[in-house]
Each structure stands twice: as C-alpha cells, then as structure tokens.
C-alpha positions as CSV (number, residue, x, y, z in Angstrom):
1,M,131.4,60.7,-32.3
2,A,128.4,63.4,-32.0
3,D,129.1,64.7,-35.0
4,V,128.9,61.0,-36.6
5,F,125.6,60.7,-34.8
6,R,124.7,64.2,-36.8
7,A,126.0,63.6,-39.8
8,R,124.1,60.3,-39.8
9,S,120.6,62.2,-38.8
10,R,120.1,65.3,-40.9
11,G,116.9,65.7,-42.2
12,I,115.2,63.8,-39.5
13,D,113.1,65.6,-36.7
14,S,114.3,66.7,-33.4
15,R,112.7,63.3,-32.0
16,D,113.7,61.0,-34.1
17,R,117.2,62.0,-34.5
18,F,117.4,61.8,-30.3
19,I,115.9,58.4,-30.1
20,G,118.4,57.5,-32.8
21,E,121.5,58.7,-31.7
22,I,120.6,57.1,-27.9
23,G,120.1,53.9,-30.2
24,L,123.7,53.9,-31.3
25,V,125.4,55.1,-28.3
26,F,123.7,51.7,-27.4
27,E,125.0,50.0,-30.4
28,S,128.3,51.4,-28.9
29,L,128.0,50.0,-25.5
30,H,127.6,46.4,-27.7
31,L,124.3,46.6,-26.9
32,P,121.1,46.4,-29.4
33,R,120.1,49.8,-31.3
34,I,116.8,48.5,-30.8
35,A,117.4,48.7,-27.2
36,G,118.7,51.9,-27.4
37,Q,116.1,53.4,-29.6
38,I,113.2,52.4,-27.3
39,F,115.1,53.8,-24.2
40,G,115.2,57.1,-26.2
41,A,111.4,56.9,-26.9
42,L,111.0,56.1,-23.3
43,L,112.9,59.1,-22.1
44,L,110.9,61.5,-24.1
45,A,107.5,59.7,-23.0
46,P,104.6,61.2,-21.3
47,P,104.5,60.2,-17.2
48,E,102.7,57.2,-18.2
49,G,104.8,56.3,-20.7
50,Y,103.9,54.1,-23.9
51,T,102.7,50.7,-24.4
52,A,104.5,47.7,-26.8
53,G,101.9,49.2,-29.7
54,D,103.3,52.9,-29.0
55,L,107.2,52.0,-29.4
56,T,106.4,49.4,-32.8
57,E,104.2,52.4,-34.3
58,M,106.7,54.8,-33.1
59,L,110.2,53.2,-34.2
60,Q,108.6,51.3,-37.2
61,V,110.0,47.9,-35.9
62,S,108.3,44.5,-35.2
63,K,106.3,44.0,-32.2
64,G,108.5,40.9,-31.4
65,S,111.6,43.2,-31.6
66,V,109.5,45.5,-28.8
67,S,108.9,42.9,-26.8
68,G,112.5,41.3,-26.5
69,M,113.9,44.0,-26.1
70,T,112.0,45.8,-23.6
71,R,112.4,42.4,-21.5
72,L,116.5,43.2,-21.9
73,L,115.8,47.0,-20.8
74,M,113.7,45.4,-17.8
75,H,116.4,42.7,-17.1
76,Y,119.2,45.8,-16.9
77,E,116.8,47.8,-14.3
78,M,116.6,50.5,-16.8
79,V,112.8,50.3,-17.9
80,S,109.6,49.2,-15.2
81,R,106.7,47.6,-17.0
82,I,103.8,49.3,-15.3
83,S,100.1,48.9,-15.6
84,L,97.4,51.9,-15.2
85,P,93.3,51.3,-13.7
86,G,91.2,50.3,-16.4
87,D,94.0,49.8,-19.3
88,R,94.7,46.2,-20.1
89,R,97.5,47.2,-21.5
90,D,101.6,46.6,-20.1
91,R,103.2,50.5,-20.5
92,F,106.5,51.1,-20.4
93,V,108.7,53.9,-18.5
94,V,112.1,55.0,-17.7
95,K,112.7,53.6,-14.0
96,P,113.7,56.1,-11.2
97,G,117.6,56.1,-10.5
98,A,118.1,53.9,-14.1
99,S,121.3,55.6,-15.3
100,A,123.2,54.8,-11.4
101,E,122.0,50.9,-12.1
102,M,123.3,51.0,-15.2
103,L,126.4,51.7,-14.1
104,L,126.6,49.4,-10.6
105,G,125.4,46.9,-13.0
106,R,128.7,47.1,-14.3
107,M,130.3,46.4,-10.8
108,A,130.7,42.8,-11.4
109,L,133.1,43.0,-14.2
110,L,135.1,45.5,-12.4
111,T,135.3,42.7,-9.7
112,Q,136.3,40.0,-12.5
113,L,138.8,42.3,-13.8
114,Q,140.3,42.7,-10.7
115,A,140.2,39.3,-10.4
116,L,142.1,38.7,-13.3
117,A,144.6,41.1,-12.7
118,H,145.5,39.2,-9.4
119,E,145.6,35.8,-11.2
120,G,147.8,37.7,-14.0
121,L,150.5,38.6,-11.4
122,D,150.4,35.2,-9.8
123,L,151.3,34.0,-13.3
124,L,153.9,36.5,-14.5
125,G,157.1,34.9,-15.2
126,P,160.6,36.9,-13.3
127,D,161.0,38.5,-16.6
128,G,157.4,40.0,-16.6
129,D,156.4,43.6,-15.8
130,P,153.9,43.7,-13.4
131,G,153.3,47.5,-13.6
132,P,150.4,46.8,-16.5
133,L,148.5,44.0,-14.4
134,M,149.0,46.5,-11.1
135,E,147.7,49.1,-12.9
136,V,144.7,47.4,-13.8
137,R,143.6,45.5,-10.3
138,D,144.5,49.2,-8.5
139,M,142.4,51.2,-11.1
140,Y,139.2,48.5,-10.7
141,A,139.9,48.4,-7.5
142,F,139.4,52.2,-6.9
143,L,136.4,52.1,-9.2
144,Q,134.4,49.8,-6.9
145,R,135.4,51.4,-4.0
146,E,134.4,55.0,-5.3
147,L,131.9,54.4,-7.5
148,P,128.9,53.4,-5.2
149,L,129.8,56.2,-3.1
150,L,130.1,58.9,-6.3
151,I,126.4,57.5,-7.3
152,D,125.5,57.7,-3.0
153,R,126.4,61.3,-3.5
154,W,124.7,61.9,-6.5
155,E,121.6,60.8,-5.4
156,A,121.8,62.8,-2.6
157,Q,122.4,65.8,-4.9
158,R,118.9,64.5,-6.8
159,S,117.1,64.6,-3.5
160,A,117.9,68.0,-2.2
161,A,117.3,69.6,-6.0
162,E,113.6,67.9,-5.9
163,A,112.9,69.2,-2.0
164,V,113.4,72.3,-3.7
165,E,111.9,71.9,-7.2
166,P,109.5,69.3,-6.8
167,K,109.4,67.5,-10.5
168,L,106.4,68.0,-12.4
169,S,105.8,64.4,-12.7
170,T,105.2,63.5,-9.1
171,G,102.7,61.5,-8.4
172,S,102.8,60.0,-11.6
173,P,103.2,56.0,-12.9
174,R,106.5,56.9,-13.4
175,T,107.8,57.9,-9.7
176,A,105.7,54.7,-8.7
177,A,108.0,52.5,-10.0
178,S,110.8,51.5,-7.6
179,A,114.4,51.8,-8.2
180,G,115.6,48.9,-6.3
181,P,118.2,48.0,-3.9
182,R,121.3,48.8,-5.3
183,E,123.6,46.7,-2.5
184,E,124.1,43.8,-4.5
185,A,125.7,45.4,-7.3
186,R,128.2,47.1,-4.4
187,Q,129.7,43.6,-3.2
C-alpha cells in the first residue's frame, strides 16, 4: 500500500506528500480523504495548531470542506478546537490520545459483530458449520477484552517516557486539550 502512496506523490514536497498519504489512508478506511489531509496537516502543525483559514489555504479546499471535516474529526475525538487569548479565531489541534481513541471508538463495532455471531450460531441449521461463526465470536470477544488493556499499557509506557524526556510542547495549547474518558468505549 505504501508503494501506491509513494507512486502517486512523486514530485511533491515531503510535507504535502505526507499530508496526501494520510488522506489516502483515511480514504482506505472509508473516511473522507479531506478529513485525513486535515489530520495529516494537524500532525505537522505547531503547538498552537492551525485555523480553518490556514487549513483552507494550505490544502486548497473550500471553507465548507474544512468546517465539515473538522467537525467530523472532533466527533471522532481526533481533533480539538481551541482558542488562544486575544485571538478570536478557533484553532484546531490533534487531541492527545487521538490514536487510542480512534481504536477504542471501534469497540461498538466489536460488540455488534460479536452479537451477530451469537445470533448466527442460534440461526445455524443442523447441517451448518459453527466453526466460522465461533471464530468471529471468539476473536471479537478477545479484541473487546484485550484492546483496552493494550491501550492502557501503551499510555503507561508513554507517560513513563514523558517523565524521563518531557515533550517540547509541554504547557502548549495542544497539551491543554483533554483526551476524554475511555470508559464508555470499553463497555
């Protein structure tokens, strides 16, 4: 997949290529490409983030696209809207813990697939093979149980690393945005 992204981006500067590749990854996940490009731009943003106008100009997209896609990214808890003292414009930053939140946001799908596998087992006739449905049920039960624990371990590791080597942006607006609770995603 990376070869396809690189082939499409020959002749483009590294930042634009990176932003474009993030857009293509989002698109491969059935999310809007522009949302991915905005997320990619924000990953490269200074600690105070970018305004909607900055994103419109940088990505050469409409104000409406930036507005809709930043709302989508905020809905998925990947981006936060902040304001700085003395500046009336909203700014957007990547929300701390966004990657973990994105994974945990998929927990509802795991629950739904697990429930459907149970239903499929109940519907399976005497000649049906329960193996595939049992595999789906068991795998999603495993992921639903283990994924939050894995993310907790990641966060503990990240916190320990930051205690040793604090981020350069400590105290910046980016760190002021909360990561949000994960307990709802675990249920």
